[in-house]
Every structure is written in structure tokens, then in C-alpha cells.
N, C-alpha and C positions, 0 to 999 in steps of 0.2 A: 704492490701485487693486486690490490683491490681498488686502486684509485679510480679507474674508469670502469668499474664493475657494475653492471646493471642486470638485475635478475632476469628480465625478459630476453635480453640480447645475449647475456653471457652464459646462461645455463643451457647446454646443448641436449643433455639427456639425464633422466633419473633412472637409476637401475636398482632393483631389489637384490639384496645380497643373499647368497646361500648361507645356511647355518654354519658350515665349515669356515667360510670366509669371515663371517661375523666373529666366530670364536678366535680366529687368527688375529683379527684387528684388536679384539679385547686383550689378548695376550700381549701384543705389541705395545698397546697403550699402558698396560701395567708394568711392562719392562721399562718403558720410558719414564713413567710417572708412578713410582712405587707408593707414594703417599696417597694415591687415588684408590687404593685397594678397598677401603671401607665404604667408599661412595660410588664405586663403578656401577653397582646395581641401580642406583638412583639415576645416573646419567645415561647408561645403556643397559636397560633391563634385559636379562637373558631371554625372557619370553617374547620380547618385542622383536619385530623384524626391522632392521635398519637398512637404509638405502644410501646410495652414493649419488650425488649430483655431479655430473661431469661438466666442467666449465671450460671456457676458452683458456689458452696459454697453459694447458696441462694441469689445471687446478682441479682437485677433487674435494668435495665438501661432504662430510659424513653427517647424515641426518638420523636422528633417533626416531622412535615409533610415532611420535606426534608431529614430526616434520621440522623440529628445531635443529639448527645447525650447531653441532657440538665440537667437531674437530675439522681441520682442513690440512691439506698438504699440496706441495708443488711437485709434479712428476712423481718419482718414487721416493721422495724425501720423507722426513719424519712427520708424524702427525702432530699438529699444533692445536691447542684449544682456541676456541673463539673467545672474544672478550666477554660476550654474554655469559658463557660458561665460567670463565675465570672470575667474573664478578660474583657468581654464586658460590664458587669453591676456590677462594683466592690462595690457598695454602700449598698447592701441589706443584707450582712452577717457581723457579729461582727468580727473585726480585732484584732489579737494578733500579736505582733512583736517580733521576736527573734533577738539575737545579731548576728554579722557576723560569729562568731565561730560555730554557729549551722547550717549554710546554707548547708554545704556538707553532714551533717548527715540527715537533713530533706529531701534532694534530693535523698538520698539512701533509703528512706522509714522508717527511725527511728522515733519513737514517740518523742514528744517534752517534754523535761524534765523541771521541775520547775525552776532550776537555769538558764536555757536558756531564761526563760520568765521574770526573776527578775533581771538579771545582767544589768550593764550599757550598753546602746545601745538597750535594749529591752524595750517594752512598752506593758502594758496590758490594755485592755478595760474591764470594769466590765461585768462579765458574770456568770451565774449560772452553776452548774454541768449539763452535758448533752447537752450543747449548741453547735450548729454547728458553727465553727469559721474558718476564713480564716487566714492562717499563712503567714504573711508578713516578710520580712527580712530588717534589718538595711541597708539603702542606696539603696534598690530596689523598683521599681515602682509597680510591679505586685505580686500577691500572689504566694507562692511556693507550698502550700499544703492546703488541707481542712481536718479538723479533728473535733473531738468531745471532749469537755473538760471532764476530769475525776474528776476534783475538781472545786469548784467555784474559781474565781480569788482571793477572800479574803483568801481562804484556801491555794491556791498556794503560795501566798506571806508569809503566816504564816509558812507552813510546809517547803517549799523551798527544797524539796527532792522528788525523784521519778518522775513518769510520770504525766505531767500536761495536755497534750492534746494527744489523740490517733490519729495518722496520718492515714487517710482513703484513700486519693488520693493525689498524688504529681506529679510535673512536670516530664515528661518522663516515667511515669509508663505505664502499658498496656492500661488503659482507655484513657490516654492522646494521645497515638499513634494510637488509634482505628480510622478507617476511617468512614465517614458517612455510615450507613447501609440502603440500598434501599429496 
């Protein structure tokens, strides 16, 4: 999604949000990520005015008051946290762990295959199809990527073939390198 993403070329406009829209986004985020309840005021303070950066390929990036990218979505899909936010608050997204062999592929933007999630060294947390997950790696402390499950974890273990998680945002992609937008 952000492989060829460059701030100057990819961001087409930045729009200030009305307070009613801000409230709606906060509500949606708390529905999607209930564990965020106690930290939502740190991430998106009520008094701040947040903005949306509209980008190519129907991508929207939610910016907090100081211009940091905190969440993103594709079309009218669900809001997903950026890796920078996930590194600060790692507890609110379901974690899936891949084995050491998958690390270099994940960091180049590849989707996470079922065998990478079921092999020794990998670990799956139960999740349904369409769940936003953080991709951890064996022996690493922080998330490598954020993606959406294409199958439930039960089906991933059964099938053990094909794509298990669609990689949406990974370390060193365009969104990771993006500077705060003023």
C-alpha cells in the first residue's frame, strides 16, 4: 500500500475536520480498539483539531494536532494504526508472530504466508478474518508490519497455504518515512 509512497507526490490535500467528524472517528476507533480507551486522549486529545491527509489510491491518513500520522485507512475501510503509534502503545492490536525466515520478506512489503505463521518459531493469537493485526518477528521486540487477516487463524492452521495476512504498512515504507505534516 505504501511501497511507492512519497510525501510530496502522494499527499494531494490536507483537510481540517469538523468537531462532529472528529467525534465520530474517535468513537469508531474505540469500537475497533476497546483497549485504547484509557490512552485515546494521549493519542487524539479532545481539544486538538485533527486533520486528514488525502493521498493517492484512496488512502486517508489521520493526523493529530501536532501533525503526526496516527491512523490510516484505504477507501472506507477500517482505521489501522501506524507503526510509530503501535510502537508507543503495543497492546491494543492482536499480535501474530512470524518465524525468523520471514523477516526480510515482510520488510520488503510481502504478504505474510500461512506457513510463516504456522512454522516453529511462529505464534498465532486467535483472530477472525478481516482483523487488523500487528506482525511481530521471532526474537524481535517491536512490530515489523501491520496487516489484515485474509483467513481466520483456525483456517490458516488448517489450510497452511497461500496468504494469511495482507501486509498494509511495514517498517521503512513511505508512511514510516513520512515526516509530521504541519
